[in-house]
N, C-alpha and C positions, 0 to 999 in steps of 0.2 A: 652798415655800409649805406651811405646816402645815395640818392639818385645821381648825383654829379661825380661820385667817386668811380675810378676805373673798376672793371670787373663786370660780372653778369648780374642783372637784376630782372626778375620775371614776376609779373602779376597777370594771372589769366582767369577769366570768368567765361563760362559757357553753359547753356542749358542742355538738356538731353538732346540727342542720344549720348553725346560724350560730355557728361556733366563735370565741370571743373570750377573750383573756387580755391585758388592756391597762390602761394607766393614762395619765391626761392631767391636766395642771394648767394653769390660765390665770388670771392676776391681772386685776383690774379695769383697763380701759384697754389691756390687752394683746390682740394677735392671736396665737392659737395655731393653727398649721396642722397638720392631720392629713393626712399624705402617704402615699400607697401606690398600687399598681396597682389596676385594676378587680378587684373581688371580694375585696379585702383586709379588708372589714368596716367601711369608713369610714362609710357611710350608716347602718349598724346602730348605730354609736356615737351618731350624731346622734339617731336615733330613741329610743334609750335615755335620752339627756339630756333630750329633749323630753317623755318620758313616753308615747311612742307604742308602746313595746315594753319588756317586762320580761325582762331576762336572768336566768339561774339564780342568780347570786350577784353580789355587789359592792355598790357604793355610789355615789351621786351627791349631792354637796353644792354649794350655791351661796350665797355671802354668809353662811356660817355656818349655813345652814338645811339640814337633811337632807331631800332630795327623794325619795331611793329607797334602801332597804336591804331586801333579801329576808330577811336574818337578823333585822332588827328589826321586820319586818312593816310597813314604811313605803313607800308609793308614792303620792305626791301626783299628782293628775290634772293634765293639761297646762294647764288654765286657771289653776290655782293656781300653777304654776311660773312663769308669765309669761315664756315664751320668745318671742323674735322669730326667725322663720325665713324665710330666702330660699331657695327651691327652685331646682333646676337650670333648669327651664323656667318659673319665676316663678309659675305657678299663679294668674294673674290671671283674674277673671271677664270673659269676652269681651264680654258684653252690657252691662257697666257702664263708665262713664268712669273716668278716673284718680282723680278725687276720690271717686266712689262706691265704688271698690275699697277705698280707705282708710277711708271711713266704715264699711264692713262690719266693720272691726277695732276700731271705737270704741264698741262697745256699752255700755261702762261709763260713758261720758260722757253727760250730759243731751243729749237730742236737739238742742236749740237751739244747742249748742256744737260739734257734730260737724263741720259744714261748715267752720267757721273753723279748727278744729284740723287738718282734712285739708289745707286750703290752706297752713297753716304748715309742715306736714311736706313738702308738695310744694315749697315755696320752699326748704326746708332742703336738698333734693337737686337744686336748680336746675331745677325744672320749673314754675316760676310761669308762668302763661299757657296751660298745656296741661291744665288741670284737667278740661276737658270732652271731651277726646279719649279714644276707646276704645283698647284695646290694639292693635287692627289698624291704627290710625292713628299709632302710635308706633314708633320704631325699636327694635331690640333693646336698645340701651343705655338708651333712655328707659324701656322696659318694666322693665328691671332696677332702675332708680332708683325707679319706682313700687313695685316689690316691696320694696325697702329701706325706703321711707317707710312702707309698710304694716306691715312688721316692727317698726318703731319706734313704731307708733301706740299700743301699750299700755304704753309705758314699760317695756320688758322688763328683766329682771334679767340676761339673757345673750342674745347674738345669735349665731345659727347660720347659716352660709353653706354650702350644699351645691352644690359645683361651680358657683358663680354666674356664672363668666365663660365657660363652655364653649359657650354658645349664641350667642356674638357673634363677629364677625370680629376679626382681630388688631388692626387700627387702633382699633376701638371698645374692645377689651379693654384696650389700653394707656391710653386716656383714663379708663376706669373704674378702673384701678389707681390713678391719680392722685387720682381723686375719693374712693375708699375711704380712701386714705392721709390725705387732708384731713379726711374725716368722722370717722375713728376718733379723731382728736385731741380731738373733742368728746364722745366716748362713754365714760362712766365705767362701763363694764361689760365683762365678758369677751366676747371675740369668737372663735368657733371657726370656722375656714375649712377645709373639706374640699376637697382637690384631688389630682389625680394628676400635676399639673404642678409639678415641683420649682422651675423658674425662677420661677413665680408665687409659691410659698411663700417663696423667698429674697427676693423683692421686697417682700412685704407683711407677713411674720410676724416677731414678736419671738422666737418659739420654735417649733420644729417637733417633731412626734412621727412617727417612721417606723413605719408599720403594715404588716405582711406576714402573710398567712394568719391574720388576726385577732389577732396578737401585736404589742404595741408593743416594738420592738427598741431604740430609742434616742430620747431627748428632750434638747433643749438649744437654745441659740442656733444659728441656721442656719449661721453661719460655723464654729462649733465642731463641729457634726455633719459638715459637709462636709470639714473639715480633719482631724478625728479620729474617723472612723467606728468604731463598737464592734467590728465584725467584717466579714468579707468580704461577707456578705449585704447589710449596710447600705451598704458601699462601692459595691456594684453597683447598689443601688436609688437611690443619689444620683448615679449616672451616672459614677463614677470608672472608668477603663479600665486604668490602669497598676497592676495587681495581680499580685504575684509571690510566690514562695515562697523561704524561706531558713532559716538557722540562726543563733541568737544566739551569737556567739563570746564576747564579754565586754563589760563597761562600763569605759571608760577615758577619763580626761581630759575628763569631761563629755559623752562621746558613747557611744552604743551601737553596737557593731560587729557587722555582719551578713554572714555568708558567703552569697554568691549569685553565680551565673554563673562559678564557679571563682575568685572574688576576694573581697576583704572591702570592704564599703561602710560608710561612716560615716553614722549616723543620729542624730537628736535623742535625747538621753538619755531612755530609757524603762525605768527599773529594775524595773518590775513583771515583766519577762521574765527568766527565769533562764538563765545560760550553758548552752548545749547544747540549749535548747528549739527545736523546729521551730516556725516561725511563717509568717504571711503579712505582706506589707508593701505599701504603696501610696504613690504619689507623684502629686500633681495636676499637670496640664500646666504650671502656673506655676512649679513647682519644677524644670523641665527647661530648662536654659540652653544655647543653641546657641553653640559655639565660633566665633569670628570668623576669617575666612580670613587677614586681613592682620596681625593681632596678637593675642596672647593677653591675657586679662584675669585679675585676681586670683581672681575667682570660678571660673574655669575649672580651677583646680587641685583643686576639690572633687568627688570621685567622678567623674572623667572616664570616659566609655565611648564606644565607637565602633560604627559600623554603616553600613548602606547604606539609603538612602531607598527604602522600599517603595512609598509613594504620597505625593503632594503635591497637595492640592485647595484651590482658592481658595474661601473662604467669607467674603463681605463684604470687609473690608479685611485679612483674615488668610489665611495658608496653613496648612491642617491637615496635619500631617506624621505619617506612620507610619514609624518607624525599625526596620528589621530588625537586631537586635543581633548582634554577633559572639559569640553564645552559642547553640549549636544547640538547637532545640526550644523556645526561649522565644517568648512572644507579642511582637508589635511594641510599641515604646514610642510613645505618642501625645502630641503637644504641638503648639503652633502658634506662628507668628511673624508679624509684619506683612509685607505683600507686599514692601515695599522691602528688608527684611532678607533675605527669601528670595531676591530677585533678586541682591542684592549678594553673597550667599554661594553662588550657583549651585545652589540647592536644586531638584532634579528627580529623578524616579525613576531609581535606579541610582547616584546620587551618593554617594560615601563622605564621611561627616561625623562629627564628634565633638560630644558634648554633656556637660554636667555635671549631676549630680543633687544638688541642694542638700540638705545633711543636715537642716536644720531643717524641711524639707518631707516627709521620709521618716517615715511613720507605721507603727508596728508593730501587728499584730493577731494574735489567736489563729489557729492554723493552720486553714485552711478550704478 
């Protein structure tokens, strides 16, 4: 997305105490998730977009309009930016009913039209009939929907969601995920979701930006970031466990060959790495294929490795396995299989098994 295209574009730089060096882009109708652990600067980014905080340098543009530039001396106040914001704990007025909470955000409408508009917005978030209930009379999920309706009351140019699902239980959270997915189809505006929950970002976002210690490390489609992390730090932040070290041997026959564990593994062709380079590599659990006891399969000829089951834990309908490799000093290899597969193949601590590492799933990274 270029600077002249509609949508939200953010570049922020700031020294301590709030250190930032980040970029974020979000097109109209897109959900962009800003993902990172607590203290990574996510909420500071939202405050800068909304005009509630001025970083030392950078720029915020939305819809082709310059909202903030320290260099150009531009800083539009929050009311001019027309941001809709949903806070972590919703920030509803406890003494006002749902309808009146929304009316408070409709100051630009003629007074005679405000109540009707508030009811329209409550209907849009499926709260018709609950207009006169105060926040204490609403469930956590209902309070959140009032907060979303209030955020939409001023026809915002962008919608900012600050950990909006953290204050509700898991069942309510899953229902709200579905409601947000339905609602966003009707929103022709950029939506920025701040979350520390990667699973939440993968479910809801069109693109994610990984933020760590104030720096944006990687942005892209969720599946792309998960499958091809830029470096070891990103791989760990997105929850990948199978991270190992190796050396690039050569590129041959459409594959990259990596020396690791005293042998050579085939990986997806990644010509940006030069022969002889030390590197790190990662393979997600779905790239680890268990060899069947009764007969071999074609895929089991690809990077076969052996080891002993260090642990096997049932999680839902799967068994999470940690395999101690026949390679001294290496971390265990983590993957999972359905319970019936584990039982059929005698998976238990101490069992000797073989697995294959699918080359297309092996992703190379700079040494880290």
